[in-house]
PLY file of the C-alpha trace (Angstrom):
ply
format ascii 1.0
element vertex 134
property float x
property float y
property float z
element edge 133
property int vertex1
property int vertex2
end_header
-0.06 -0.20 -0.22
0.79 2.82 -0.95
-0.15 6.64 0.89
0.16 9.68 -0.84
0.30 13.12 0.37
0.54 16.54 -1.07
1.13 19.32 0.68
-0.58 22.46 -1.36
-0.47 25.02 1.53
2.38 27.01 3.18
1.86 29.44 6.39
4.08 30.78 8.59
2.18 28.56 11.32
1.04 25.41 9.70
0.90 23.19 6.18
-2.15 21.97 4.84
-2.21 18.63 2.11
-4.12 16.06 1.06
-3.73 12.52 2.07
-4.51 9.42 -0.23
-5.00 6.03 -0.20
-6.78 4.49 -3.20
-10.23 6.51 -3.46
-9.64 7.37 -0.07
-8.43 10.98 0.80
-7.71 13.05 3.53
-6.76 16.79 4.14
-3.43 17.05 6.61
-1.87 19.95 9.04
1.06 19.53 9.99
3.67 22.42 11.50
5.17 24.44 9.49
8.86 24.00 7.74
11.45 24.84 9.72
14.03 23.16 8.33
13.14 19.65 9.97
13.44 21.01 13.52
12.23 18.36 16.02
8.82 19.11 17.56
8.58 22.58 15.10
8.35 21.56 12.25
6.63 19.58 9.10
9.19 16.44 8.19
10.96 16.68 4.66
9.10 15.66 1.43
10.05 11.92 0.29
9.37 8.45 0.81
9.23 6.90 4.05
8.17 3.45 5.23
5.44 3.46 7.97
4.25 1.00 10.69
2.02 0.07 13.40
3.01 1.18 16.70
1.46 1.60 19.93
1.71 4.47 21.46
1.30 5.68 24.91
-0.82 8.34 23.96
-3.05 7.46 20.66
-3.25 3.50 21.84
-3.02 0.65 19.53
-2.80 0.88 15.53
-1.07 4.20 15.19
1.05 5.00 12.06
4.91 5.90 12.93
7.06 7.26 10.00
10.00 5.76 9.84
13.59 6.64 9.63
12.64 10.48 9.27
16.44 12.50 8.90
17.23 13.12 12.90
13.69 12.55 13.85
11.84 9.78 15.77
8.61 9.55 16.95
6.53 11.30 14.17
2.75 9.56 14.03
-0.47 10.38 11.95
-2.87 11.34 15.02
-6.53 13.21 15.45
-5.68 17.54 15.96
-7.16 19.84 14.39
-5.05 22.39 14.20
-0.62 22.86 13.99
-0.16 24.19 17.65
-1.26 20.67 18.71
1.53 18.71 16.63
5.08 18.24 17.60
6.11 17.46 14.23
3.22 15.18 13.41
0.41 14.36 10.82
-2.72 14.97 11.68
-5.98 14.03 9.42
-9.51 15.33 8.82
-11.92 15.05 6.73
-12.92 18.46 5.84
-11.01 21.97 6.00
-11.81 25.02 8.65
-12.08 28.33 7.11
-9.06 30.30 5.71
-7.46 26.88 6.15
-6.60 27.23 9.88
-7.09 23.80 10.04
-8.80 20.48 9.44
-12.36 18.76 10.64
-13.55 15.59 12.06
-9.78 14.48 12.68
-11.07 11.61 14.93
-13.44 9.68 12.65
-10.77 11.13 9.51
-8.01 8.68 11.65
-10.50 6.10 12.41
-11.06 5.73 8.72
-7.40 5.13 8.06
-6.88 2.72 10.83
-10.07 0.82 9.54
-8.95 0.86 5.86
-5.82 -0.50 7.01
-6.25 -2.40 9.67
-4.95 -5.67 7.96
-1.90 -3.78 6.69
0.88 -3.71 9.16
3.63 -1.29 6.97
3.08 0.63 4.09
5.05 3.75 2.12
4.32 7.18 2.32
5.34 9.55 -0.18
5.22 13.54 0.48
5.53 15.51 -2.48
4.90 19.36 -2.96
1.93 20.52 -5.40
-1.48 21.74 -5.85
-4.88 20.17 -5.41
-6.42 18.62 -8.34
-9.83 19.13 -9.19
-11.74 16.65 -11.35
0 1
1 2
2 3
3 4
4 5
5 6
6 7
7 8
8 9
9 10
10 11
11 12
12 13
13 14
14 15
15 16
16 17
17 18
18 19
19 20
20 21
21 22
22 23
23 24
24 25
25 26
26 27
27 28
28 29
29 30
30 31
31 32
32 33
33 34
34 35
35 36
36 37
37 38
38 39
39 40
40 41
41 42
42 43
43 44
44 45
45 46
46 47
47 48
48 49
49 50
50 51
51 52
52 53
53 54
54 55
55 56
56 57
57 58
58 59
59 60
60 61
61 62
62 63
63 64
64 65
65 66
66 67
67 68
68 69
69 70
70 71
71 72
72 73
73 74
74 75
75 76
76 77
77 78
78 79
79 80
80 81
81 82
82 83
83 84
84 85
85 86
86 87
87 88
88 89
89 90
90 91
91 92
92 93
93 94
94 95
95 96
96 97
97 98
98 99
99 100
100 101
101 102
102 103
103 104
104 105
105 106
106 107
107 108
108 109
109 110
110 111
111 112
112 113
113 114
114 115
115 116
116 117
117 118
118 119
119 120
120 121
121 122
122 123
123 124
124 125
125 126
126 127
127 128
128 129
129 130
130 131
131 132
132 133
C-alpha cells in the first residue's frame, strides 16, 4: 500500500495538504517547514516507510513514519490545528475556513485505521503540489 500526501498550502504557522490512499482522501495539517527542527517543523518531502505502533497517548495501531532524518516518533494522529502537533501529521475530513486546520479529525483517523486494519506497514510519499480538481 502506498499513501500519498500532497502539501498545497504553506503558512508561517502551518502546512496544509491532501492525503490519498486509493479512492480515499483526507486533508492534513502539520507544523510549518522550519528546516526539519524536531517538535516544531513538518518533515521533509520524500519517501518513508510506515509501521503500526502502540503509542502511549494514541493507542494501538497508530501509524509511525520511520527513518525521518534526525527525527523520531512522527505519528499520524487526530488533531485539528498545527499548534496541537509536535512534528506529526493530523488527518481531517474537511478544512476550516482560511485553511486554519482540519475538521472531523478523529473520524478521519478512524477511517485510515479501518481501511488499513490488516496492514502492518506501508509507504508514505510526501510531495509539494497543487490540488487536482475533477
